[in-house]
PDB file of N, H, CA, C and O in Angstrom:
ATOM      1  N   MET A   1      16.295   4.554  36.529  1.00  0.00           N
ATOM      2  CA  MET A   1      17.121   3.123  36.671  1.00  0.00           C
ATOM      3  C   MET A   1      18.344   3.765  36.230  1.00  0.00           C
ATOM      4  O   MET A   1      18.330   4.602  35.327  1.00  0.00           O
ATOM      5  N   ILE A   2      19.641   3.326  36.967  1.00  0.00           N
ATOM      6  H   ILE A   2      19.652   2.646  37.700  1.00  0.00           H
ATOM      7  CA  ILE A   2      20.865   3.597  36.837  1.00  0.00           C
ATOM      8  C   ILE A   2      21.869   2.602  36.834  1.00  0.00           C
ATOM      9  O   ILE A   2      22.001   1.924  37.853  1.00  0.00           O
ATOM     10  N   LEU A   3      22.615   2.397  35.836  1.00  0.00           N
ATOM     11  H   LEU A   3      22.508   2.948  35.008  1.00  0.00           H
ATOM     12  CA  LEU A   3      23.401   1.038  35.659  1.00  0.00           C
ATOM     13  C   LEU A   3      24.743   1.765  35.443  1.00  0.00           C
ATOM     14  O   LEU A   3      24.896   2.836  34.856  1.00  0.00           O
ATOM     15  N   ASP A   4      25.766   0.935  36.067  1.00  0.00           N
ATOM     16  H   ASP A   4      25.642   0.065  36.544  1.00  0.00           H
ATOM     17  CA  ASP A   4      27.185   1.190  36.009  1.00  0.00           C
ATOM     18  C   ASP A   4      27.886   0.695  34.643  1.00  0.00           C
ATOM     19  O   ASP A   4      27.634  -0.471  34.342  1.00  0.00           O
ATOM     20  N   ILE A   5      28.570   1.277  33.940  1.00  0.00           N
ATOM     21  H   ILE A   5      28.775   2.225  34.184  1.00  0.00           H
ATOM     22  CA  ILE A   5      29.160   0.972  32.537  1.00  0.00           C
ATOM     23  C   ILE A   5      30.832   0.926  32.997  1.00  0.00           C
ATOM     24  O   ILE A   5      31.294   1.922  33.554  1.00  0.00           O
ATOM     25  N   ASN A   6      31.566  -0.075  32.782  1.00  0.00           N
ATOM     26  H   ASN A   6      31.190  -0.884  32.330  1.00  0.00           H
ATOM     27  CA  ASN A   6      32.755  -0.367  33.138  1.00  0.00           C
ATOM     28  C   ASN A   6      33.591  -0.145  31.812  1.00  0.00           C
ATOM     29  O   ASN A   6      33.357  -0.953  30.913  1.00  0.00           O
ATOM     30  N   VAL A   7      34.454   0.755  31.585  1.00  0.00           N
ATOM     31  H   VAL A   7      34.644   1.412  32.315  1.00  0.00           H
ATOM     32  CA  VAL A   7      35.210   0.837  30.494  1.00  0.00           C
ATOM     33  C   VAL A   7      36.658   0.556  30.710  1.00  0.00           C
ATOM     34  O   VAL A   7      37.183   1.236  31.592  1.00  0.00           O
ATOM     35  N   LEU A   8      37.461  -0.360  30.050  1.00  0.00           N
ATOM     36  H   LEU A   8      37.035  -0.913  29.334  1.00  0.00           H
ATOM     37  CA  LEU A   8      38.776  -0.768  30.272  1.00  0.00           C
ATOM     38  C   LEU A   8      39.499  -0.356  28.986  1.00  0.00           C
ATOM     39  O   LEU A   8      39.018  -0.635  27.888  1.00  0.00           O
ATOM     40  N   LYS A   9      40.590   0.272  29.114  1.00  0.00           N
ATOM     41  H   LYS A   9      40.981   0.499  30.006  1.00  0.00           H
ATOM     42  CA  LYS A   9      41.587   0.540  27.988  1.00  0.00           C
ATOM     43  C   LYS A   9      42.481  -0.709  27.814  1.00  0.00           C
ATOM     44  O   LYS A   9      43.260  -1.113  28.678  1.00  0.00           O
ATOM     45  N   GLU A  10      42.276  -1.307  26.540  1.00  0.00           N
ATOM     46  H   GLU A  10      41.644  -0.978  25.838  1.00  0.00           H
ATOM     47  CA  GLU A  10      43.102  -2.301  26.166  1.00  0.00           C
ATOM     48  C   GLU A  10      44.399  -2.141  25.288  1.00  0.00           C
ATOM     49  O   GLU A  10      44.522  -1.044  24.741  1.00  0.00           O
ATOM     50  N   ALA A  11      45.102  -2.809  25.136  1.00  0.00           N
ATOM     51  H   ALA A  11      45.003  -3.699  25.580  1.00  0.00           H
ATOM     52  CA  ALA A  11      46.247  -2.863  24.180  1.00  0.00           C
ATOM     53  C   ALA A  11      45.562  -2.391  22.666  1.00  0.00           C
ATOM     54  O   ALA A  11      46.153  -1.523  22.024  1.00  0.00           O
ATOM     55  N   ASP A  12      44.632  -2.836  22.268  1.00  0.00           N
ATOM     56  H   ASP A  12      44.152  -3.542  22.790  1.00  0.00           H
ATOM     57  CA  ASP A  12      44.222  -2.733  20.900  1.00  0.00           C
ATOM     58  C   ASP A  12      42.879  -1.907  20.917  1.00  0.00           C
ATOM     59  O   ASP A  12      42.164  -1.928  19.915  1.00  0.00           O
ATOM     60  N   GLY A  13      42.528  -1.198  22.000  1.00  0.00           N
ATOM     61  H   GLY A  13      43.109  -1.181  22.814  1.00  0.00           H
ATOM     62  CA  GLY A  13      41.196  -0.543  21.933  1.00  0.00           C
ATOM     63  C   GLY A  13      40.532  -0.575  23.298  1.00  0.00           C
ATOM     64  O   GLY A  13      41.248  -0.711  24.291  1.00  0.00           O
ATOM     65  N   PHE A  14      39.263  -0.463  23.415  1.00  0.00           N
ATOM     66  H   PHE A  14      38.682  -0.352  22.609  1.00  0.00           H
ATOM     67  CA  PHE A  14      38.534  -0.639  24.610  1.00  0.00           C
ATOM     68  C   PHE A  14      37.260  -1.438  24.578  1.00  0.00           C
ATOM     69  O   PHE A  14      36.483  -1.593  23.636  1.00  0.00           O
ATOM     70  N   THR A  15      37.199  -2.001  26.033  1.00  0.00           N
ATOM     71  H   THR A  15      37.830  -1.875  26.798  1.00  0.00           H
ATOM     72  CA  THR A  15      35.935  -2.818  26.135  1.00  0.00           C
ATOM     73  C   THR A  15      35.186  -2.260  27.158  1.00  0.00           C
ATOM     74  O   THR A  15      35.741  -1.657  28.077  1.00  0.00           O
ATOM     75  N   ALA A  16      33.881  -2.408  27.092  1.00  0.00           N
ATOM     76  H   ALA A  16      33.431  -2.898  26.346  1.00  0.00           H
ATOM     77  CA  ALA A  16      33.021  -2.096  27.968  1.00  0.00           C
ATOM     78  C   ALA A  16      31.924  -2.830  28.306  1.00  0.00           C
ATOM     79  O   ALA A  16      31.267  -3.354  27.407  1.00  0.00           O
ATOM     80  N   GLU A  17      31.538  -2.987  29.722  1.00  0.00           N
ATOM     81  H   GLU A  17      32.071  -2.561  30.453  1.00  0.00           H
ATOM     82  CA  GLU A  17      30.639  -3.920  30.024  1.00  0.00           C
ATOM     83  C   GLU A  17      29.438  -3.033  31.083  1.00  0.00           C
ATOM     84  O   GLU A  17      29.754  -2.001  31.675  1.00  0.00           O
ATOM     85  N   ILE A  18      28.160  -3.610  31.163  1.00  0.00           N
ATOM     86  H   ILE A  18      27.903  -4.449  30.682  1.00  0.00           H
ATOM     87  CA  ILE A  18      27.274  -3.410  32.112  1.00  0.00           C
ATOM     88  C   ILE A  18      27.103  -4.634  32.875  1.00  0.00           C
ATOM     89  O   ILE A  18      26.599  -5.639  32.374  1.00  0.00           O
ATOM     90  N   PRO A  19      27.527  -4.572  34.123  1.00  0.00           N
ATOM     91  CA  PRO A  19      27.942  -5.840  34.828  1.00  0.00           C
ATOM     92  C   PRO A  19      26.478  -6.352  35.284  1.00  0.00           C
ATOM     93  O   PRO A  19      26.211  -7.541  35.461  1.00  0.00           O
ATOM     94  N   SER A  20      25.682  -5.418  35.430  1.00  0.00           N
ATOM     95  H   SER A  20      25.899  -4.452  35.286  1.00  0.00           H
ATOM     96  CA  SER A  20      24.085  -5.825  35.932  1.00  0.00           C
ATOM     97  C   SER A  20      23.427  -6.592  34.858  1.00  0.00           C
ATOM     98  O   SER A  20      22.428  -7.248  35.151  1.00  0.00           O
ATOM     99  N   LEU A  21      23.889  -6.585  33.598  1.00  0.00           N
ATOM    100  H   LEU A  21      24.701  -6.052  33.360  1.00  0.00           H
ATOM    101  CA  LEU A  21      23.160  -7.068  32.388  1.00  0.00           C
ATOM    102  C   LEU A  21      23.828  -8.069  31.863  1.00  0.00           C
ATOM    103  O   LEU A  21      24.847  -7.825  31.216  1.00  0.00           O
ATOM    104  N   LYS A  22      23.433  -9.230  32.021  1.00  0.00           N
ATOM    105  H   LYS A  22      22.605  -9.428  32.546  1.00  0.00           H
ATOM    106  CA  LYS A  22      24.407 -10.578  31.675  1.00  0.00           C
ATOM    107  C   LYS A  22      24.597 -10.491  30.091  1.00  0.00           C
ATOM    108  O   LYS A  22      23.625 -10.365  29.346  1.00  0.00           O
ATOM    109  N   GLY A  23      25.843 -10.563  29.647  1.00  0.00           N
ATOM    110  H   GLY A  23      26.633 -10.665  30.252  1.00  0.00           H
ATOM    111  CA  GLY A  23      26.163 -10.765  28.370  1.00  0.00           C
ATOM    112  C   GLY A  23      26.145  -9.318  27.476  1.00  0.00           C
ATOM    113  O   GLY A  23      26.221  -9.279  26.248  1.00  0.00           O
ATOM    114  N   CYS A  24      26.023  -8.110  28.395  1.00  0.00           N
ATOM    115  H   CYS A  24      25.961  -8.142  29.393  1.00  0.00           H
ATOM    116  CA  CYS A  24      26.129  -6.845  27.878  1.00  0.00           C
ATOM    117  C   CYS A  24      27.522  -6.212  28.010  1.00  0.00           C
ATOM    118  O   CYS A  24      27.802  -5.424  28.913  1.00  0.00           O
ATOM    119  N   GLU A  25      28.419  -6.626  27.007  1.00  0.00           N
ATOM    120  H   GLU A  25      28.191  -7.267  26.274  1.00  0.00           H
ATOM    121  CA  GLU A  25      29.923  -5.979  26.802  1.00  0.00           C
ATOM    122  C   GLU A  25      30.188  -5.992  25.288  1.00  0.00           C
ATOM    123  O   GLU A  25      29.586  -6.574  24.386  1.00  0.00           O
ATOM    124  N   SER A  26      31.194  -5.233  25.271  1.00  0.00           N
ATOM    125  H   SER A  26      31.682  -4.760  26.004  1.00  0.00           H
ATOM    126  CA  SER A  26      31.508  -4.892  23.837  1.00  0.00           C
ATOM    127  C   SER A  26      32.792  -4.485  23.777  1.00  0.00           C
ATOM    128  O   SER A  26      33.412  -4.277  24.820  1.00  0.00           O
ATOM    129  N   TRP A  27      33.361  -4.318  22.559  1.00  0.00           N
ATOM    130  H   TRP A  27      32.857  -4.487  21.712  1.00  0.00           H
ATOM    131  CA  TRP A  27      34.797  -3.928  22.038  1.00  0.00           C
ATOM    132  C   TRP A  27      34.780  -3.025  20.860  1.00  0.00           C
ATOM    133  O   TRP A  27      34.107  -3.206  19.845  1.00  0.00           O
ATOM    134  N   ALA A  28      35.653  -1.949  21.113  1.00  0.00           N
ATOM    135  H   ALA A  28      36.200  -1.802  21.938  1.00  0.00           H
ATOM    136  CA  ALA A  28      35.752  -0.763  19.899  1.00  0.00           C
ATOM    137  C   ALA A  28      37.012  -0.303  19.943  1.00  0.00           C
ATOM    138  O   ALA A  28      37.653  -0.455  20.983  1.00  0.00           O
ATOM    139  N   PRO A  29      37.567   0.315  18.864  1.00  0.00           N
ATOM    140  CA  PRO A  29      38.776   0.926  18.794  1.00  0.00           C
ATOM    141  C   PRO A  29      38.960   2.366  19.636  1.00  0.00           C
ATOM    142  O   PRO A  29      40.050   2.844  19.948  1.00  0.00           O
ATOM    143  N   THR A  30      37.790   2.884  19.899  1.00  0.00           N
ATOM    144  H   THR A  30      36.905   2.496  19.646  1.00  0.00           H
ATOM    145  CA  THR A  30      37.913   4.193  20.713  1.00  0.00           C
ATOM    146  C   THR A  30      36.657   4.247  21.778  1.00  0.00           C
ATOM    147  O   THR A  30      35.530   3.835  21.505  1.00  0.00           O
ATOM    148  N   GLU A  31      37.026   4.798  22.980  1.00  0.00           N
ATOM    149  H   GLU A  31      37.942   5.133  23.202  1.00  0.00           H
ATOM    150  CA  GLU A  31      36.282   5.108  24.137  1.00  0.00           C
ATOM    151  C   GLU A  31      34.686   5.417  23.744  1.00  0.00           C
ATOM    152  O   GLU A  31      33.729   4.844  24.264  1.00  0.00           O
ATOM    153  N   ASP A  32      34.624   6.252  22.906  1.00  0.00           N
ATOM    154  H   ASP A  32      35.402   6.717  22.483  1.00  0.00           H
ATOM    155  CA  ASP A  32      33.334   6.838  22.544  1.00  0.00           C
ATOM    156  C   ASP A  32      32.521   5.996  21.747  1.00  0.00           C
ATOM    157  O   ASP A  32      31.295   5.939  21.843  1.00  0.00           O
ATOM    158  N   GLU A  33      33.326   5.244  20.839  1.00  0.00           N
ATOM    159  H   GLU A  33      34.321   5.290  20.761  1.00  0.00           H
ATOM    160  CA  GLU A  33      32.558   4.156  20.075  1.00  0.00           C
ATOM    161  C   GLU A  33      32.057   2.925  21.098  1.00  0.00           C
ATOM    162  O   GLU A  33      30.945   2.417  20.954  1.00  0.00           O
ATOM    163  N   VAL A  34      32.894   2.541  22.038  1.00  0.00           N
ATOM    164  H   VAL A  34      33.798   2.954  22.154  1.00  0.00           H
ATOM    165  CA  VAL A  34      32.563   1.456  22.787  1.00  0.00           C
ATOM    166  C   VAL A  34      31.381   1.737  23.780  1.00  0.00           C
ATOM    167  O   VAL A  34      30.567   0.834  23.980  1.00  0.00           O
ATOM    168  N   ILE A  35      31.237   3.047  24.465  1.00  0.00           N
ATOM    169  H   ILE A  35      31.898   3.780  24.303  1.00  0.00           H
ATOM    170  CA  ILE A  35      30.446   3.223  24.993  1.00  0.00           C
ATOM    171  C   ILE A  35      29.017   3.278  24.056  1.00  0.00           C
ATOM    172  O   ILE A  35      28.009   2.778  24.557  1.00  0.00           O
ATOM    173  N   ASP A  36      28.951   3.760  22.976  1.00  0.00           N
ATOM    174  H   ASP A  36      29.769   4.166  22.570  1.00  0.00           H
ATOM    175  CA  ASP A  36      27.885   3.876  22.136  1.00  0.00           C
ATOM    176  C   ASP A  36      27.352   2.414  21.884  1.00  0.00           C
ATOM    177  O   ASP A  36      26.141   2.226  21.996  1.00  0.00           O
ATOM    178  N   LYS A  37      28.104   1.469  21.583  1.00  0.00           N
ATOM    179  H   LYS A  37      29.088   1.622  21.492  1.00  0.00           H
ATOM    180  CA  LYS A  37      27.742   0.071  21.252  1.00  0.00           C
ATOM    181  C   LYS A  37      27.173  -0.495  22.644  1.00  0.00           C
ATOM    182  O   LYS A  37      26.113  -1.120  22.660  1.00  0.00           O
ATOM    183  N   VAL A  38      27.935  -0.247  23.843  1.00  0.00           N
ATOM    184  H   VAL A  38      28.796   0.260  23.830  1.00  0.00           H
ATOM    185  CA  VAL A  38      27.260  -1.142  25.107  1.00  0.00           C
ATOM    186  C   VAL A  38      25.965  -0.538  25.233  1.00  0.00           C
ATOM    187  O   VAL A  38      25.031  -1.303  25.475  1.00  0.00           O
ATOM    188  N   VAL A  39      25.700   0.833  25.100  1.00  0.00           N
ATOM    189  H   VAL A  39      26.458   1.455  24.903  1.00  0.00           H
ATOM    190  CA  VAL A  39      24.555   1.441  25.419  1.00  0.00           C
ATOM    191  C   VAL A  39      23.520   0.684  24.519  1.00  0.00           C
ATOM    192  O   VAL A  39      22.499   0.167  24.974  1.00  0.00           O
ATOM    193  N   GLU A  40      23.933   0.666  23.014  1.00  0.00           N
ATOM    194  H   GLU A  40      24.762   1.085  22.644  1.00  0.00           H
ATOM    195  CA  GLU A  40      22.942   0.360  22.100  1.00  0.00           C
ATOM    196  C   GLU A  40      22.559  -1.143  22.667  1.00  0.00           C
ATOM    197  O   GLU A  40      21.363  -1.394  22.819  1.00  0.00           O
ATOM    198  N   LEU A  41      23.388  -1.990  22.934  1.00  0.00           N
ATOM    199  H   LEU A  41      24.359  -1.787  22.811  1.00  0.00           H
ATOM    200  CA  LEU A  41      23.167  -3.361  23.488  1.00  0.00           C
ATOM    201  C   LEU A  41      22.194  -3.441  24.603  1.00  0.00           C
ATOM    202  O   LEU A  41      21.264  -4.245  24.659  1.00  0.00           O
ATOM    203  N   ALA A  42      22.501  -2.496  25.530  1.00  0.00           N
ATOM    204  H   ALA A  42      23.256  -1.843  25.484  1.00  0.00           H
ATOM    205  CA  ALA A  42      21.725  -2.313  26.840  1.00  0.00           C
ATOM    206  C   ALA A  42      20.173  -1.855  26.378  1.00  0.00           C
ATOM    207  O   ALA A  42      19.191  -2.294  26.976  1.00  0.00           O
ATOM    208  N   ARG A  43      20.076  -1.020  25.366  1.00  0.00           N
ATOM    209  H   ARG A  43      20.874  -0.663  24.881  1.00  0.00           H
ATOM    210  CA  ARG A  43      18.609  -0.595  25.055  1.00  0.00           C
ATOM    211  C   ARG A  43      17.924  -2.003  24.411  1.00  0.00           C
ATOM    212  O   ARG A  43      16.800  -2.395  24.724  1.00  0.00           O
ATOM    213  N   PHE A  44      18.723  -2.613  23.551  1.00  0.00           N
ATOM    214  H   PHE A  44      19.636  -2.295  23.297  1.00  0.00           H
ATOM    215  CA  PHE A  44      18.193  -3.987  23.144  1.00  0.00           C
ATOM    216  C   PHE A  44      17.818  -5.071  24.169  1.00  0.00           C
ATOM    217  O   PHE A  44      16.844  -5.817  24.068  1.00  0.00           O
ATOM    218  N   ILE A  45      18.797  -5.060  25.257  1.00  0.00           N
ATOM    219  H   ILE A  45      19.588  -4.453  25.338  1.00  0.00           H
ATOM    220  CA  ILE A  45      18.148  -6.109  26.291  1.00  0.00           C
ATOM    221  C   ILE A  45      17.011  -5.877  26.884  1.00  0.00           C
ATOM    222  O   ILE A  45      16.066  -6.659  26.982  1.00  0.00           O
ATOM    223  N   LEU A  46      17.120  -4.387  27.439  1.00  0.00           N
ATOM    224  H   LEU A  46      17.888  -3.751  27.359  1.00  0.00           H
ATOM    225  CA  LEU A  46      16.002  -3.668  28.201  1.00  0.00           C
ATOM    226  C   LEU A  46      14.857  -3.396  27.302  1.00  0.00           C
ATOM    227  O   LEU A  46      13.909  -2.812  27.825  1.00  0.00           O
ATOM    228  N   ASN A  47      14.772  -3.677  26.169  1.00  0.00           N
ATOM    229  H   ASN A  47      15.542  -4.152  25.744  1.00  0.00           H
ATOM    230  CA  ASN A  47      13.649  -3.269  25.393  1.00  0.00           C
ATOM    231  C   ASN A  47      13.212  -1.911  25.360  1.00  0.00           C
ATOM    232  O   ASN A  47      12.016  -1.627  25.415  1.00  0.00           O
ATOM    233  N   LEU A  48      14.325  -0.861  25.252  1.00  0.00           N
ATOM    234  H   LEU A  48      15.297  -1.092  25.208  1.00  0.00           H
ATOM    235  CA  LEU A  48      14.128   0.386  25.072  1.00  0.00           C
ATOM    236  C   LEU A  48      13.853   0.787  23.723  1.00  0.00           C
ATOM    237  O   LEU A  48      14.502   0.241  22.831  1.00  0.00           O
ATOM    238  N   ASN A  49      12.948   1.698  23.415  1.00  0.00           N
ATOM    239  H   ASN A  49      12.420   2.141  24.139  1.00  0.00           H
ATOM    240  CA  ASN A  49      12.980   2.275  22.025  1.00  0.00           C
ATOM    241  C   ASN A  49      13.948   3.523  21.850  1.00  0.00           C
ATOM    242  O   ASN A  49      14.380   4.224  22.765  1.00  0.00           O
ATOM    243  N   LYS A  50      14.172   3.643  20.652  1.00  0.00           N
ATOM    244  H   LYS A  50      13.821   3.073  19.908  1.00  0.00           H
ATOM    245  CA  LYS A  50      15.337   4.503  20.319  1.00  0.00           C
ATOM    246  C   LYS A  50      15.035   6.177  20.634  1.00  0.00           C
ATOM    247  O   LYS A  50      15.841   7.103  20.550  1.00  0.00           O
ATOM    248  N   ASN A  51      13.758   6.217  20.979  1.00  0.00           N
ATOM    249  H   ASN A  51      13.103   5.464  21.048  1.00  0.00           H
ATOM    250  CA  ASN A  51      13.280   7.665  21.367  1.00  0.00           C
ATOM    251  C   ASN A  51      13.297   7.896  22.936  1.00  0.00           C
ATOM    252  O   ASN A  51      13.141   9.018  23.418  1.00  0.00           O
ATOM    253  N   GLU A  52      13.483   6.835  23.644  1.00  0.00           N
ATOM    254  H   GLU A  52      13.610   5.924  23.252  1.00  0.00           H
ATOM    255  CA  GLU A  52      13.940   7.051  25.106  1.00  0.00           C
ATOM    256  C   GLU A  52      15.129   7.656  25.190  1.00  0.00           C
ATOM    257  O   GLU A  52      16.105   7.227  24.573  1.00  0.00           O
ATOM    258  N   LYS A  53      15.171   8.676  25.932  1.00  0.00           N
ATOM    259  H   LYS A  53      14.379   9.025  26.433  1.00  0.00           H
ATOM    260  CA  LYS A  53      16.531   9.343  26.323  1.00  0.00           C
ATOM    261  C   LYS A  53      17.301   8.743  27.434  1.00  0.00           C
ATOM    262  O   LYS A  53      16.639   8.350  28.395  1.00  0.00           O
ATOM    263  N   VAL A  54      18.646   8.598  27.469  1.00  0.00           N
ATOM    264  H   VAL A  54      19.184   8.917  26.688  1.00  0.00           H
ATOM    265  CA  VAL A  54      19.349   8.165  28.285  1.00  0.00           C
ATOM    266  C   VAL A  54      20.645   9.200  28.468  1.00  0.00           C
ATOM    267  O   VAL A  54      21.106   9.880  27.551  1.00  0.00           O
ATOM    268  N   LYS A  55      21.046   9.185  29.583  1.00  0.00           N
ATOM    269  H   LYS A  55      20.671   8.633  30.328  1.00  0.00           H
ATOM    270  CA  LYS A  55      22.097  10.262  30.012  1.00  0.00           C
ATOM    271  C   LYS A  55      23.409   9.190  30.498  1.00  0.00           C
ATOM    272  O   LYS A  55      23.288   8.094  31.045  1.00  0.00           O
ATOM    273  N   ILE A  56      24.470   9.783  30.169  1.00  0.00           N
ATOM    274  H   ILE A  56      24.568  10.673  29.725  1.00  0.00           H
ATOM    275  CA  ILE A  56      25.880   8.976  30.520  1.00  0.00           C
ATOM    276  C   ILE A  56      26.640   9.918  31.269  1.00  0.00           C
ATOM    277  O   ILE A  56      26.927  11.012  30.783  1.00  0.00           O
ATOM    278  N   ASP A  57      27.046   9.526  32.600  1.00  0.00           N
ATOM    279  H   ASP A  57      26.813   8.638  32.995  1.00  0.00           H
ATOM    280  CA  ASP A  57      27.889  10.606  33.095  1.00  0.00           C
ATOM    281  C   ASP A  57      28.872   9.898  33.900  1.00  0.00           C
ATOM    282  O   ASP A  57      28.627   8.984  34.687  1.00  0.00           O
ATOM    283  N   LYS A  58      30.224  10.499  33.582  1.00  0.00           N
ATOM    284  H   LYS A  58      30.423  11.242  32.943  1.00  0.00           H
ATOM    285  CA  LYS A  58      31.431   9.783  34.140  1.00  0.00           C
ATOM    286  C   LYS A  58      31.284   9.861  35.506  1.00  0.00           C
ATOM    287  O   LYS A  58      30.909  10.948  35.944  1.00  0.00           O
ATOM    288  N   ALA A  59      31.532   8.789  36.437  1.00  0.00           N
ATOM    289  H   ALA A  59      31.837   7.906  36.081  1.00  0.00           H
ATOM    290  CA  ALA A  59      31.660   8.755  37.807  1.00  0.00           C
ATOM    291  C   ALA A  59      32.964   8.717  38.418  1.00  0.00           C
ATOM    292  O   ALA A  59      33.165   9.410  39.416  1.00  0.00           O
ATOM    293  N   ARG A  60      33.900   7.970  37.926  1.00  0.00           N
ATOM    294  H   ARG A  60      33.737   7.408  37.116  1.00  0.00           H
ATOM    295  CA  ARG A  60      35.279   7.943  38.135  1.00  0.00           C
ATOM    296  C   ARG A  60      36.154   7.249  37.344  1.00  0.00           C
ATOM    297  O   ARG A  60      35.825   6.737  36.274  1.00  0.00           O
ATOM    298  N   GLY A  61      37.297   7.205  37.836  1.00  0.00           N
ATOM    299  H   GLY A  61      37.564   7.621  38.705  1.00  0.00           H
ATOM    300  CA  GLY A  61      38.253   6.460  36.736  1.00  0.00           C
ATOM    301  C   GLY A  61      39.641   6.964  36.728  1.00  0.00           C
ATOM    302  O   GLY A  61      40.008   7.883  37.460  1.00  0.00           O
ATOM    303  N   ASN A  62      40.393   6.362  35.906  1.00  0.00           N
ATOM    304  H   ASN A  62      40.095   5.616  35.311  1.00  0.00           H
ATOM    305  CA  ASN A  62      41.868   6.715  35.713  1.00  0.00           C
ATOM    306  C   ASN A  62      42.075   6.562  34.279  1.00  0.00           C
ATOM    307  O   ASN A  62      41.118   6.764  33.533  1.00  0.00           O
ATOM    308  N   PHE A  63      43.307   6.201  33.761  1.00  0.00           N
ATOM    309  H   PHE A  63      44.086   6.037  34.367  1.00  0.00           H
ATOM    310  CA  PHE A  63      43.674   6.256  32.273  1.00  0.00           C
ATOM    311  C   PHE A  63      43.161   5.026  31.833  1.00  0.00           C
ATOM    312  O   PHE A  63      42.724   5.046  30.682  1.00  0.00           O
ATOM    313  N   THR A  64      43.091   3.860  32.495  1.00  0.00           N
ATOM    314  H   THR A  64      43.446   3.844  33.430  1.00  0.00           H
ATOM    315  CA  THR A  64      43.199   2.535  32.205  1.00  0.00           C
ATOM    316  C   THR A  64      41.624   1.728  32.589  1.00  0.00           C
ATOM    317  O   THR A  64      41.179   0.711  32.056  1.00  0.00           O
ATOM    318  N   GLU A  65      41.083   2.447  33.532  1.00  0.00           N
ATOM    319  H   GLU A  65      41.445   3.272  33.965  1.00  0.00           H
ATOM    320  CA  GLU A  65      39.910   1.869  34.099  1.00  0.00           C
ATOM    321  C   GLU A  65      38.923   3.196  34.349  1.00  0.00           C
ATOM    322  O   GLU A  65      39.354   4.145  35.004  1.00  0.00           O
ATOM    323  N   LYS A  66      37.723   3.205  33.849  1.00  0.00           N
ATOM    324  H   LYS A  66      37.373   2.434  33.316  1.00  0.00           H
ATOM    325  CA  LYS A  66      36.672   4.126  33.989  1.00  0.00           C
ATOM    326  C   LYS A  66      35.254   3.777  34.324  1.00  0.00           C
ATOM    327  O   LYS A  66      34.680   2.899  33.679  1.00  0.00           O
ATOM    328  N   VAL A  67      34.682   4.393  35.260  1.00  0.00           N
ATOM    329  H   VAL A  67      35.147   5.107  35.783  1.00  0.00           H
ATOM    330  CA  VAL A  67      33.026   3.835  35.507  1.00  0.00           C
ATOM    331  C   VAL A  67      32.269   5.039  35.132  1.00  0.00           C
ATOM    332  O   VAL A  67      32.559   6.133  35.616  1.00  0.00           O
ATOM    333  N   TYR A  68      31.373   4.893  34.346  1.00  0.00           N
ATOM    334  H   TYR A  68      31.137   4.004  33.953  1.00  0.00           H
ATOM    335  CA  TYR A  68      30.228   5.718  33.693  1.00  0.00           C
ATOM    336  C   TYR A  68      28.832   5.253  34.322  1.00  0.00           C
ATOM    337  O   TYR A  68      28.672   4.118  34.772  1.00  0.00           O
ATOM    338  N   LYS A  69      27.930   6.142  34.312  1.00  0.00           N
ATOM    339  H   LYS A  69      28.060   7.064  33.947  1.00  0.00           H
ATOM    340  CA  LYS A  69      26.595   5.883  34.940  1.00  0.00           C
ATOM    341  C   LYS A  69      25.750   5.842  33.835  1.00  0.00           C
ATOM    342  O   LYS A  69      25.973   6.702  32.983  1.00  0.00           O
ATOM    343  N   LEU A  70      24.902   5.118  33.644  1.00  0.00           N
ATOM    344  H   LEU A  70      24.721   4.420  34.336  1.00  0.00           H
ATOM    345  CA  LEU A  70      23.967   5.071  32.535  1.00  0.00           C
ATOM    346  C   LEU A  70      22.670   5.312  33.097  1.00  0.00           C
ATOM    347  O   LEU A  70      22.272   4.351  33.756  1.00  0.00           O
ATOM    348  N   VAL A  71      21.772   6.427  33.043  1.00  0.00           N
ATOM    349  H   VAL A  71      22.095   7.208  32.508  1.00  0.00           H
ATOM    350  CA  VAL A  71      20.669   6.995  33.668  1.00  0.00           C
ATOM    351  C   VAL A  71      19.584   7.145  32.537  1.00  0.00           C
ATOM    352  O   VAL A  71      19.722   7.850  31.538  1.00  0.00           O
ATOM    353  N   PHE A  72      18.402   6.320  32.864  1.00  0.00           N
ATOM    354  H   PHE A  72      18.290   5.747  33.676  1.00  0.00           H
ATOM    355  CA  PHE A  72      17.250   6.557  32.126  1.00  0.00           C
ATOM    356  C   PHE A  72      16.034   5.912  32.966  1.00  0.00           C
ATOM    357  O   PHE A  72      16.110   5.298  34.030  1.00  0.00           O
ATOM    358  N   HIS A  73      14.941   6.203  32.231  1.00  0.00           N
ATOM    359  H   HIS A  73      14.879   6.702  31.367  1.00  0.00           H
ATOM    360  CA  HIS A  73      13.657   5.877  32.947  1.00  0.00           C
ATOM    361  C   HIS A  73      12.965   4.773  32.421  1.00  0.00           C
ATOM    362  O   HIS A  73      12.456   4.909  31.309  1.00  0.00           O
ATOM    363  N   LYS A  74      12.852   3.709  33.013  1.00  0.00           N
ATOM    364  H   LYS A  74      13.266   3.598  33.917  1.00  0.00           H
ATOM    365  CA  LYS A  74      12.145   2.674  32.399  1.00  0.00           C
ATOM    366  C   LYS A  74      10.823   2.312  33.330  1.00  0.00           C
ATOM    367  O   LYS A  74      10.776   2.215  34.557  1.00  0.00           O
ATOM    368  N   ASP A  75       9.762   2.145  32.354  1.00  0.00           N
ATOM    369  H   ASP A  75       9.800   2.224  31.358  1.00  0.00           H
ATOM    370  CA  ASP A  75       8.467   2.103  32.971  1.00  0.00           C
ATOM    371  C   ASP A  75       8.024   0.632  33.334  1.00  0.00           C
ATOM    372  O   ASP A  75       6.935   0.430  33.870  1.00  0.00           O
TER     373      ASP A  75
END
């Protein structure tokens, strides 16, 4: 399964969301932290265990907006 992660740079940090998962959004002071938080929330929503590997690839973006791909295998 492949999901988009949208990351926006705000004045006070970063917000991230996975639009295809309702309520899957987060805020953090750094880009790396916000990605970690939103992936952890996606794991919870999708009932993935901690041992299931996920891969995050940057797809496109600029200084204020970026899109990453969250790639994992869900049975």
